[in-house]
C-alpha positions in Angstrom: 142.1 -134.2 -68.0 140.6 -132.1 -70.7 138.6 -130.2 -68.1 141.7 -129.9 -65.9 143.7 -128.5 -68.5 141.0 -125.9 -69.7 140.5 -125.0 -66.0 144.3 -124.5 -65.6 144.3 -122.1 -68.7 141.5 -120.2 -67.2 143.3 -120.1 -63.9 146.4 -118.8 -65.6 144.2 -115.9 -67.4 142.5 -114.9 -64.0 146.0 -115.3 -62.3 147.6 -112.7 -64.8 145.2 -110.2 -63.8 145.5 -110.7 -60.1 149.4 -110.8 -60.6 149.3 -107.4 -62.1 147.3 -105.7 -59.5 149.3 -107.5 -56.8 152.5 -106.0 -58.1 151.2 -102.6 -57.3 150.4 -103.8 -53.7 153.7 -105.2 -53.2 155.7 -102.3 -54.8 154.0 -99.8 -52.7 154.5 -101.8 -49.5 158.1 -102.3 -50.4 159.0 -98.7 -50.8 156.7 -96.9 -48.1 155.5 -99.9 -46.1 151.9 -99.0 -47.0 148.9 -101.3 -47.9 147.3 -99.2 -50.5 143.8 -100.3 -50.3 142.7 -97.7 -53.1 144.6 -99.8 -55.7 141.6 -101.8 -56.7 139.9 -98.4 -57.5 142.8 -97.6 -59.8 142.2 -100.9 -61.5 138.6 -99.9 -61.8 139.5 -96.3 -63.4 141.7 -98.0 -65.6 139.0 -99.9 -67.2 136.7 -96.8 -67.4 139.8 -94.9 -69.2 140.0 -97.9 -71.7 136.2 -97.7 -72.2 136.3 -94.0 -72.8 139.3 -94.2 -75.3 137.7 -97.2 -77.2 134.2 -96.2 -77.6 133.6 -92.5 -76.5 135.7 -91.0 -79.3 134.5 -90.3 -82.9 137.2 -92.6 -84.3 138.3 -96.0 -83.2 141.7 -96.1 -81.5 144.0 -99.1 -82.0 144.0 -101.8 -79.0 147.6 -101.1 -78.2 147.1 -97.4 -78.1 144.0 -97.7 -75.8 146.1 -99.9 -73.3 148.9 -97.2 -73.4 146.6 -94.2 -72.8 144.7 -96.0 -70.0 148.0 -97.0 -68.2 149.4 -93.4 -68.6 146.3 -91.8 -67.1 146.1 -94.4 -64.4 149.9 -93.7 -63.7 148.9 -89.8 -63.4 146.1 -90.9 -61.0 148.4 -93.0 -58.8 150.9 -90.1 -58.6 148.0 -87.7 -57.5 146.7 -89.9 -55.0 150.0 -90.4 -53.5 150.8 -86.6 -53.4 147.3 -85.7 -51.9 146.7 -88.6 -49.5 149.8 -90.2 -48.5 152.8 -87.9 -48.8 152.0 -86.0 -45.6 151.6 -89.3 -43.6 154.8 -90.8 -44.2 156.2 -90.1 -40.8 152.8 -90.7 -39.3 151.8 -93.9 -37.4 151.1 -96.8 -39.9 147.5 -97.1 -38.9 146.8 -93.5 -40.0 148.0 -94.2 -43.5 146.0 -97.4 -43.6 142.8 -95.7 -42.7 143.5 -93.1 -45.1 144.0 -95.8 -47.8 140.6 -97.2 -46.9 139.2 -93.7 -47.1 140.7 -93.1 -50.4 139.2 -96.4 -51.7 135.8 -95.4 -50.7 136.1 -91.8 -52.0 137.2 -93.2 -55.5 134.3 -95.6 -55.7 131.8 -92.8 -55.0 133.7 -90.4 -57.4 133.3 -93.0 -60.2 129.7 -93.2 -59.3 129.3 -89.6 -59.6 131.2 -89.4 -62.9 129.9 -92.3 -64.7 126.8 -93.4 -62.8 125.8 -96.6 -60.9 124.6 -98.5 -64.2 127.3 -100.9 -65.3 128.9 -100.2 -68.8 129.0 -103.1 -71.3 132.7 -103.5 -72.3 132.8 -104.7 -75.8 135.7 -106.9 -77.0 138.6 -104.9 -78.2 140.2 -107.8 -79.9 139.1 -110.5 -82.3 137.2 -113.2 -80.5 138.0 -116.0 -82.9 139.6 -118.8 -80.8 143.1 -120.3 -81.6 143.5 -123.9 -81.7 146.6 -125.1 -79.8 147.1 -128.9 -79.3 143.5 -129.6 -80.2 142.4 -127.1 -77.5 140.4 -124.0 -78.5 141.8 -121.1 -76.7 140.2 -117.6 -76.7 142.6 -114.8 -78.4 141.6 -112.6 -75.3 143.1 -115.4 -72.9 146.2 -115.7 -74.9 146.6 -111.9 -75.1 146.1 -111.6 -71.3 148.6 -114.1 -70.3 150.9 -113.0 -72.9 150.9 -109.3 -72.2 150.9 -109.7 -68.4 154.1 -112.0 -68.7 155.7 -109.4 -71.0 155.0 -106.4 -68.7 156.3 -108.5 -65.6 159.5 -109.4 -67.3 159.8 -105.8 -68.5 159.3 -104.6 -64.9 161.9 -107.0 -63.6 164.4 -105.9 -66.2 163.6 -102.1 -65.0 164.0 -102.8 -61.3 167.2 -104.8 -61.7 169.1 -103.4 -64.8 168.2 -99.5 -64.8 169.4 -96.7 -62.6 165.9 -95.9 -61.4 165.2 -99.4 -60.6 168.3 -99.6 -58.5 167.2 -96.3 -56.7 163.8 -97.9 -55.9 165.6 -101.0 -54.4 167.8 -98.6 -52.4 164.8 -96.6 -51.0 163.1 -99.9 -50.1 166.1 -101.3 -48.3 167.1 -98.0 -46.4 165.4 -94.7 -47.1 167.7 -92.6 -45.0 170.7 -94.1 -46.6 169.3 -93.5 -50.0 169.0 -89.8 -49.4 172.6 -89.6 -48.2 173.6 -91.0 -51.6 171.7 -88.3 -53.4 168.5 -90.2 -54.5 165.2 -88.1 -54.7 163.1 -90.2 -52.6 159.9 -88.3 -53.4 160.4 -88.9 -57.2 161.2 -92.7 -56.7 157.9 -93.1 -54.5 156.0 -91.2 -57.1 157.6 -93.4 -59.9 156.5 -96.5 -57.7 152.9 -95.4 -57.6 152.9 -94.6 -61.4 154.3 -98.1 -62.3 152.1 -100.0 -59.9 148.9 -97.9 -61.0 149.7 -98.4 -64.8 149.9 -102.3 -64.2 146.8 -102.1 -62.0 145.1 -100.5 -64.9 146.1 -103.1 -67.5 144.8 -105.7 -65.2 141.5 -103.7 -64.8 141.3 -103.5 -68.8 141.7 -107.3 -69.1 139.2 -107.8 -66.2 136.4 -105.6 -67.8 136.9 -107.5 -71.3 136.8 -110.9 -69.6 133.6 -110.2 -67.6 132.2 -107.6 -70.1 131.1 -105.1 -67.3 132.5 -101.9 -65.8 130.9 -100.3 -62.7 132.1 -98.3 -59.7 132.7 -101.1 -57.2 134.3 -103.6 -59.9 137.7 -103.3 -58.3 136.8 -104.3 -54.6 136.8 -107.9 -54.8 139.6 -108.4 -57.5 141.6 -105.8 -55.5 141.2 -107.9 -52.4 142.2 -111.0 -54.0 145.1 -109.4 -55.7 146.3 -108.3 -52.0 145.9 -111.8 -50.8 148.0 -112.9 -53.9 150.8 -110.4 -52.8 150.5 -111.7 -49.1 150.7 -115.2 -50.5 153.8 -114.6 -52.7 155.5 -112.4 -50.0 154.4 -108.8 -49.6 157.3 -106.7 -50.9 158.5 -109.1 -53.5 157.7 -108.6 -57.2 158.4 -112.3 -58.0 156.3 -113.4 -55.1 153.4 -111.3 -56.4 153.6 -113.0 -59.6 153.5 -116.4 -58.1 150.7 -115.6 -55.6 148.7 -114.1 -58.4 148.8 -117.2 -60.4 148.3 -119.5 -57.7 145.2 -117.6 -56.5 143.7 -117.7 -59.9 144.4 -121.5 -60.4 142.9 -122.1 -56.9 139.8 -120.1 -57.7 139.1 -121.6 -61.1 139.6 -125.2 -59.8 137.4 -124.6 -56.9 134.7 -123.5 -59.4 135.2 -126.5 -61.5 135.6 -129.4 -59.0 133.9 -128.0 -55.8 131.4 -125.2 -56.2 131.3 -121.4 -57.3 129.8 -120.7 -53.8 133.2 -121.8 -52.0 135.4 -119.6 -54.2 135.6 -116.7 -52.0 135.4 -118.7 -48.6 138.4 -120.7 -49.7 140.5 -117.7 -51.0 139.9 -115.6 -47.9 140.3 -118.5 -45.7 143.6 -119.1 -47.4 144.7 -115.6 -46.2 143.8 -116.7 -42.6 146.1 -119.7 -43.0 149.0 -117.8 -44.6 149.0 -115.2 -41.8 148.9 -117.9 -39.2 151.5 -120.3 -40.4 153.6 -118.3 -42.9 153.0 -114.6 -42.6 156.2 -113.8 -44.6 154.6 -115.6 -47.8 156.4 -117.8 -50.3 159.3 -115.4 -51.2 159.1 -112.9 -48.4 161.6 -112.6 -45.9 161.1 -112.7 -42.0 161.9 -109.4 -40.6 161.4 -108.4 -37.0 160.4 -104.7 -36.4 159.8 -102.6 -33.5 156.5 -101.0 -33.3 
C-alpha cells in the first residue's frame, strides 16, 4: 500500500505536467481545429527561458519571478508562431496546417540546438529540496509545488474562460467563428490570446519537467509533448476539463507501469492506449461526438 500511494503521488506530479501541456493542445484545437505539434517545443523553450533567468544573470531572481518571465516570453513565442506559421493557413486544407505544425516543431528543435548547443544543461533546483512529511509520507517540496501550482493555474484558466469577457469570446469563436465575427469579436486577437495562454501553461510544464529530471536539451519536449497530446485525446480534444483529467490519468498510468510492470513497457502502453482510444472512443472522456464534412 505504501508503494502504491508513493507511485500515486508521483503519478499526480507527472500528470500535472502533462495536463498543463495538454491544455495548450486542446485550446488551440478548440479554436482553430489545429493539432499544434510544435507545442512540445514551446515547453522546451519555456525550460530554457527559466534556466536563463535563474542562472545566467548576475543576480538571483525569485522563483516566482522566473516562472512569470518564462511564461511571458513563451506566450510571446506562441503568438509569433501563430502569426508567422499558421495565420495564412486558416482557410487551407487541414493537412497543410498539420504538416506546417510538424515542420515548425523540427524548426524549433534545430533553432534551440543552434542557440544553446546540443549538450544538455543541468537544471539546478529552484526550490528547497527538503521533503515535507504528510501522514507519515515524505513528499518532495517540488512535487507539492508542481501539483499545487498546476491545479491553481488550471482553476484560474477555468475561471478566465467561463467568467470573463475574453473567455466568453474564446468560447464563441470555438463554437462558431463566423457568428463571432458578426457579433463584433476580433477573431485574430482571440486566436493570438489562445496561443499565448496555451504557450504560457506549456512553459510552466516545461519548467517543472526540467526541475524533475534535472536536464534541458533541444529535444526534451518531443516525448512529453506527444504524451500530453495523448492526454488531450484521452480526455476529449477541445475540452479543457478533459485535458486535465487525461493528463492526470496518463501520468498515473505511466508511473504505475514503471512500478508494477517495467519501465521498458511505459511508452508501449501509453501509445497503445492512444490506438485503443481512437478505435473505441475517439471523442475521449469529455469530448463530444461531432460529424463533420471533409
